[in-house]
VOBA-1610 file (N, C-alpha, C; in pm, whole numbers, padded with zeros to 5 digits, always signed):
BEGIN
Ile+00968-00635-02446Ile+00909-00514-02440Ile+01008-00434-02514Ser+00931-00294-02568Ser+00979-00194-02628Ser+01016-00075-02518Met+01125-00009-02568Met+01159+00120-02507Met+01201+00245-02615Ile+01134+00368-02564Ile+01149+00473-02662Ile+01281+00568-02594Asn+01326+00606-02651Asn+01441+00696-02590Asn+01457+00835-02626Phe+01472+00921-02550Phe+01444+01071-02562Phe+01579+01132-02537Ser+01622+01264-02607Ser+01768+01303-02547Ser+01709+01401-02476Ser+01573+01463-02440Ser+01547+01539-02353Ser+01387+01529-02322Arg+01388+01605-02214Arg+01275+01591-02149Arg+01134+01679-02266Ala+01183+01748-02340Ala+01142+01858-02415Ala+01073+01768-02566Tyr+01181+01650-02604Tyr+01115+01547-02684Tyr+00984+01448-02648Leu+01044+01433-02524Leu+00929+01369-02423Leu+00789+01436-02450Arg+00799+01549-02448Arg+00656+01627-02413Arg+00581+01663-02552Asp+00711+01662-02649Asp+00636+01654-02791Asp+00577+01528-02827Phe+00620+01408-02779Phe+00590+01291-02825Phe+00449+01246-02738Ile+00450+01294-02617Ile+00309+01273-02579Ile+00172+01363-02606Asn+00227+01485-02650Asn+00133+01604-02685Asn+00080+01534-02804Lys+00105+01456-02871Lys+00071+01385-02974Lys-00050+01312-02983Lys-00022+01237-02822Lys-00153+01123-02784Lys-00237+01174-02756Trp-00295+01295-02739Trp-00372+01342-02712Trp-00434+01263-02582Leu-00349+01320-02476Leu-00357+01285-02335Leu-00456+01312-02210Lys-00531+01262-02157Lys-00655+01290-02101Lys-00595+01242-01952Pro-00616+01371-01870Pro-00529+01362-01722Pro-00614+01242-01628Ile-00578+01178-01571Ile-00682+01052-01526Ile-00664+01080-01363Glu-00530+01080-01308Glu-00486+01046-01162Glu-00353+01137-01156Ser-00319+01198-01039Ser-00215+01244-00986Ser-00175+01165-00850Gly-00047+01124-00862Gly+00016+01022-00762Gly+00131+01107-00685Ser+00214+01041-00613Ser+00320+01056-00546Ser+00458+01092-00655Glu+00397+00986-00729Glu+00513+00971-00848Glu+00526+01062-00978Gly+00395+01092-01008Gly+00381+01157-01128Gly+00232+01150-01177Leu+00180+01164-01308Leu+00059+01209-01339Leu+00058+01087-01433Phe-00099+01007-01394Phe-00134+00904-01520Phe-00243+00975-01610Tyr-00220+00947-01748Tyr-00298+00982-01846Tyr-00357+00866-01923Tyr-00468+00899-02014Tyr-00547+00815-02060Tyr-00509+00875-02217Ser-00475+00800-02312Ser-00450+00828-02424Ser-00568+00818-02534Gln-00632+00908-02593Gln-00719+00905-02689Gln-00701+00880-02853Ile-00544+00851-02829Ile-00519+00802-02994Ile-00495+00654-02983Asp-00440+00607-02898Asp-00383+00457-02872Asp-00482+00385-02799Lys-00536+00452-02721Lys-00611+00370-02586Lys-00517+00337-02496Met-00403+00397-02465Met-00339+00311-02343Met-00333+00433-02238Gly-00275+00356-02126Gly-00240+00408-02004Gly-00106+00525-02014Tyr-00074+00596-01956Tyr+00054+00680-01980Tyr+00080+00723-01816Lys+00212+00678-01747Lys+00251+00733-01658Lys+00351+00795-01668Ile+00332+00925-01631Ile+00484+01003-01672Ile+00537+01071-01509Phe+00633+01017-01502Phe+00705+01058-01351Phe+00766+01212-01332Phe+00732+01253-01211Phe+00774+01402-01219Phe+00900+01423-01216Pro+00972+01525-01280Pro+01096+01568-01317Pro+01129+01670-01190Asn+01289+01668-01158Asn+01307+01779-01062Asn+01307+01921-01134Asp+01324+01921-01265Asp+01354+02051-01365Asp+01296+02016-01500Glu+01325+02114-01580Glu+01257+02091-01692Glu+01351+01972-01792Glu+01462+01950-01745Glu+01569+01904-01827Glu+01599+01740-01751Tyr+01601+01733-01646Tyr+01631+01611-01547Tyr+01557+01521-01489Val+01519+01422-01539Val+01416+01317-01521Val+01463+01270-01405Arg+01396+01277-01298Arg+01397+01233-01153Arg+01406+01064-01139Pro+01498+00995-01120Pro+01515+00843-01123Pro+01434+00779-01017Phe+01346+00780-01018Phe+01268+00686-00904Phe+01294+00509-00927Tyr+01319+00501-01061Tyr+01323+00390-01104Tyr+01445+00382-01238Glu+01546+00288-01222Glu+01594+00262-01362Glu+01534+00171-01445Pro+01544+00187-01581Pro+01473+00115-01683Pro+01506-00075-01626Ser+01608-00088-01604Ser+01658-00213-01591Ser+01569-00280-01436Asp+01502-00176-01353Asp+01451-00202-01251Asp+01326-00273-01274Ile+01248-00249-01404Ile+01123-00268-01408Ile+01083-00421-01459Ile+00994-00454-01394Ile+00939-00585-01436Ile+00813-00558-01560Lys+00860-00630-01684Lys+00770-00562-01783Lys+00684-00689-01799Asn+00557-00651-01861Asn+00451-00724-01901Asn+00491-00854-01951Asp+00585-00854-02078Asp+00615-01005-02134Asp+00691-01090-02058Met+00736-01058-01945Met+00780-01136-01833Met+00718-01217-01745Val+00574-01148-01725Val+00517-01181-01634Val+00348-01280-01692Asn+00286-01200-01782Asn+00198-01255-01843Asn+00095-01287-01769Ile+00035-01240-01668Ile-00031-01251-01596Ile-00182-01181-01599Asp-00293-01177-01654Asp-00380-01102-01684Asp-00439-01000-01599Ser-00425-01047-01457Ser-00463-00954-01339Ser-00394-00860-01329Phe-00241-00884-01350Phe-00148-00781-01309Phe-00118-00706-01439Ile-00109-00577-01448Ile-00093-00494-01532Ile+00038-00425-01538Phe+00150-00476-01607Phe+00306-00439-01598Phe+00293-00342-01731Pro+00390-00244-01708Pro+00429-00150-01806Pro+00471-00230-01953Glu+00434-00180-02079Glu+00464-00272-02219Glu+00541-00172-02283Thr+00571-00055-02272Thr+00659+00045-02339Thr+00753+00130-02236Leu+00845+00137-02201Leu+00930+00246-02138Leu+00963+00340-02196Leu+00929+00485-02153Leu+01005+00613-02193Leu+01110+00648-02104Val+01227+00676-02160Val+01355+00700-02101Val+01417+00794-02150Val+01484+00914-02060Val+01524+01001-02142Val+01677+01036-02058Asn+01783+01018-02162Asn+01896+01035-02117Asn+01928+00884-02018Gly+01905+00785-02046Gly+01919+00678-01953Gly+01809+00667-01827Ser+01775+00741-01805Ser+01674+00723-01653Ser+01509+00729-01732Leu+01460+00654-01643Leu+01306+00632-01671Leu+01233+00756-01607Ala+01154+00779-01745Ala+01057+00917-01735Ala+00933+00850-01711Gly+00854+00744-01751Gly+00750+00687-01751Gly+00749+00552-01853Tyr+00604+00523-01854Tyr+00595+00424-01945Tyr+00424+00410-01978Ile+00401+00329-02123Ile+00307+00305-02143Ile+00243+00164-02106Thr+00118+00160-02061Thr+00067+00057-01992Thr-00082+00018-02043Lys-00147-00112-02030Lys-00269-00112-02065Lys-00364-00040-01966Tyr-00502-00007-02033Tyr-00543+00114-01948Tyr-00707+00012-01903Ile-00714+00059-01790Ile-00844-00032-01753Ile-00955+00047-01696Asp-01075+00077-01757Asp-01171+00135-01777Asp-01255+00116-01670Asn-01374+00203-01639Asn-01472+00159-01527Asn-01438+00119-01407Asn-01340+00167-01326Asn-01316+00105-01204Asn-01442+00185-01128Leu-01453+00029-01046Leu-01553+00032-00941Leu-01523+00100-00826Phe-01401+00052-00787Phe-01314+00090-00667Phe-01275+00189-00686Asp-01365+00300-00674Asp-01316+00483-00626Asp-01376+00547-00557Thr-01375+00685-00575Thr-01467+00763-00465Thr-01581+00761-00475Ser-01650+00689-00596Ser-01788+00690-00586Ser-01871+00534-00610Met-01770+00457-00529Met-01809+00318-00529Met-01906+00319-00427Leu-01951+00399-00341Leu-02067+00387-00225Leu-02184+00410-00350Asn-02206+00475-00415Asn-02307+00503-00534Asn-02321+00373-00617Phe-02199+00292-00657Phe-02227+00188-00730Phe-02316+00053-00638Phe-02268+00080-00521Phe-02281-00051-00407Phe-02471-00005-00400Gln-02480+00111-00352Gln-02634+00148-00302Gln-02719+00123-00460Glu-02699+00165-00562Glu-02754+00166-00680Glu-02746+00014-00729Gly-02701-00074-00691Gly-02701-00213-00725Gly-02598-00234-00852Lys-02500-00163-00863Lys-02431-00144-00991Lys-02316-00227-00995Ile-02275-00311-00865Ile-02164-00410-00834Ile-02239-00510-00803Asp-02215-00617-00889Asp-02269-00736-00873Asp-02192-00831-00789Tyr-02263-00865-00656Tyr-02151-00939-00544Tyr-02112-01081-00601Lys-02198-01131-00671Lys-02155-01269-00755Lys-02025-01233-00819Ala-02023-01146-00914Ala-01934-01097-01008Ala-01834-01082-00911Leu-01801-00976-00840Leu-01701-00962-00743Leu-01647-01106-00666Lys-01721-01156-00628Lys-01686-01269-00551Lys-01572-01360-00673Ser-01649-01380-00752Ser-01605-01461-00893Ser-01449-01382-00949Ala-01461-01266-00927Ala-01313-01187-00980Ala-01231-01190-00855Tyr-01281-01182-00757Tyr-01188-01223-00630Tyr-01094-01345-00647Lys-01134-01461-00688Lys-01120-01594-00705Lys-01040-01599-00757Ile-01035-01525-00889Ile-00955-01540-00982Ile-00820-01458-00966Phe-00847-01360-00884Phe-00772-01283-00863Phe-00612-01343-00780Arg-00712-01383-00641Arg-00621-01463-00568Arg-00557-01561-00642Ser-00613-01643-00740Ser-00545-01747-00831Ser-00392-01701-00903Asp-00432-01598-00923Asp-00309-01507-01019Asp-00222-01434-00919Val-00268-01447-00766Val-00163-01380-00682Val-00083-01526-00615His-00139-01625-00626His-00043-01732-00646His+00055-01774-00744Lys-00005-01712-00866Lys+00089-01743-00996Lys+00200-01654-00987Ile+00196-01516-00964Ile+00275-01426-00949Ile+00372-01455-00875Ser+00322-01539-00745Ser+00434-01562-00620Ser+00516-01652-00671Lys+00483-01766-00769Lys+00547-01866-00816Lys+00663-01811-00900Lys+00661-01676-00978Lys+00740-01614-01054Lys+00813-01513-00960His+00832-01542-00801His+00885-01489-00713His+00880-01337-00730Ile+00771-01297-00743Ile+00769-01133-00774Ile+00691-01104-00643Lys+00724-00994-00552Lys+00664-00936-00448Lys+00585-00828-00505Ile+00449-00850-00452Ile+00342-00739-00451Ile+00367-00614-00373Tyr+00339-00478-00418Tyr+00351-00348-00366Tyr+00278-00262-00354Asp+00207-00222-00255Asp+00124-00101-00257Asp-00022-00119-00340Leu-00047-00261-00294Leu-00210-00299-00354Leu-00321-00219-00330Pro-00333-00161-00177Pro-00461-00117-00165Pro-00470+00000-00231Asn-00365+00084-00297Asn-00411+00195-00368Asn-00410+00191-00496Asn-00367+00041-00569Asn-00373+00016-00688Asn-00473-00137-00736Leu-00575-00151-00644Leu-00678-00257-00704Leu-00766-00217-00745Leu-00817-00263-00867Leu-00922-00212-00950Leu-01030-00316-00991Phe-01162-00278-01010Phe-01280-00374-01042Phe-01337-00354-01168Asp-01367-00391-01213Asp-01408-00304-01380Asp-01569-00361-01366Gly-01610-00438-01277Gly-01749-00500-01297Gly-01740-00686-01312Ser-01640-00718-01360Ser-01624-00840-01401Ser-01482-00932-01360Lys-01382-00821-01352Lys-01272-00871-01343Lys-01180-00771-01219Met-01106-00812-01140Met-00992-00717-01078Met-00848-00718-01148Tyr-00830-00604-01118Tyr-00669-00587-01135Tyr-00579-00498-01065Ala-00437-00541-01060Ala-00343-00488-01015Ala-00298-00363-01109Ile-00262-00231-01065Ile-00193-00160-01142Ile-00043-00052-01110Asp-00030-00008-01161Asp+00097+00062-01129Asp+00206-00020-01037Thr+00221-00089-01128Thr+00325-00226-01065Thr+00486-00197-01071Cys+00510-00058-01107Cys+00660-00054-01118Cys+00731-00082-01004Ser+00675-00053-00882Ser+00741-00107-00750Ser+00788-00265-00733Tyr+00703-00344-00804Tyr+00708-00498-00785Tyr+00858-00506-00775His+00929-00613-00726His+01053-00655-00768His+01061-00824-00725Tyr+01183-00882-00771Tyr+01180-01016-00743Tyr+01218-01061-00602Ser+01179-01166-00564Ser+01232-01171-00397Ser+01242-01311-00385Asp+01350-01367-00303Asp+01343-01510-00282Asp+01302-01556-00165Ser+01213-01461-00097Ser+01154-01504+00039Ser+01068-01650+00052Lys+01090-01711+00147Lys+01022-01824+00141Lys+00876-01819+00181Asp+00843-01727+00240Asp+00693-01713+00260Asp+00626-01627+00167Leu+00684-01592+00037Leu+00619-01476-00042Leu+00489-01512-00075Thr+00453-01621-00101Thr+00304-01630-00129Thr+00214-01584-00024Lys+00243-01629+00120Lys+00169-01577+00231Lys+00184-01407+00209Lys+00294-01370+00222Lys+00274-01222+00195Lys+00225-01133+00110Asn+00239-01227-00022Asn+00167-01142-00135Asn-00027-01168-00097Leu-00021-01302-00069Leu-00179-01319+00008Leu-00234-01236+00121Glu-00107-01176+00207Glu-00170-01074+00301Glu-00195-00928+00255Ala-00122-00884+00144Ala-00135-00780+00049Ala-00287-00779-00004Leu-00296-00871-00052Leu-00451-00881-00091Leu-00552-00846-00007Glu-00521-00917+00121Glu-00621-00944+00216Glu-00638-00814+00257Thr-00545-00714+00294Thr-00526-00591+00365Thr-00600-00504+00227Ala-00577-00498+00151Ala-00640-00444-00005Ala-00740-00432+00021Met-00816-00546-00001Met-00978-00581+00051Met-01039-00539+00162Asp-00953-00535+00271Asp-01007-00481+00422Asp-01031-00321+00426Val-00895-00256+00327Val-00904-00121+00323Val-01038-00064+00261Ile-01058-00129+00128Ile-01148-00094+00062Ile-01285-00096+00095Phe-01329-00220+00174Phe-01455-00246+00249Phe-01470-00170+00364Glu-01360-00123+00418Glu-01358-00016+00544Glu-01381+00124+00474Val-01363+00156+00370Val-01380+00280+00314Val-01523+00285+00284Ile-01602+00157+00223Ile-01740+00168+00181Ile-01795+00190+00300Ser-01772+00126+00436Ser-01847+00093+00538Ser-01844+00270+00618Ile-01715+00330+00606Ile-01717+00499+00634Ile-01823+00570+00556Met-01808+00538+00415Met-01893+00632+00364Met-02042+00570+00388Ser-02074+00461+00397Ser-02216+00427+00428Ser-02263+00486+00538Ser-02172+00474+00647Ser-02211+00549+00798Ser-02225+00707+00768Asn-02137+00768+00709Asn-02136+00904+00655Asn-02280+00955+00564Tyr-02319+00851+00480Tyr-02432+00873+00416Tyr-02546+00869+00477Ile-02550+00741+00567Ile-02695+00729+00663Ile-02730+00848+00748Glu-02601+00902+00796Glu-02603+01028+00900Glu-02647+01142+00817Ser-02598+01170+00698Ser-02682+01304+00608Ser-02799+01272+00595Arg-02844+01145+00590Arg-02993+01146+00555Arg-03107+01170+00674Asp-03029+01149+00791Asp-03074+01142+00944Asp-03133+01305+00968
//
């Protein structure tokens, strides 16, 4: 994995300003952007102030993409480091997520192929087994599971960590089932609200 070191937050800002970043989402840890230059995703963690990078993670904590190589799990490819602390990372960007706030419209308009979703689920479930064999614990999957119409992906994997738990595969599969339950519960609630609004 590559790592880019900056001596200050200001130099980091200069770097990302050249990438024509488009804001995509704001989370509890920072902001996620899409670069119109290199077509990659950029997660930039919130700082406590202009010069000090809030150390959510140390660079050595992060599991990198080249350590895993499982297509369904999107790990950081390049770390952005300011004065030794992780300030953000660059990762593959997944476009056209149908598991978002507009997913009810996609289901109602037939834009989601249930056969494709079932196939994507089977592949992802198989990859959960693969990542478990690498002793990696999945974290916060309900908020970070994407479906682009043909494949499912896990993103924002910087909290994943190695584990020697004997029932790791079981726990990771439970995380997947919980994520799917949450997604379809949201769809059910949105569907009910939609029907009530039409009555």
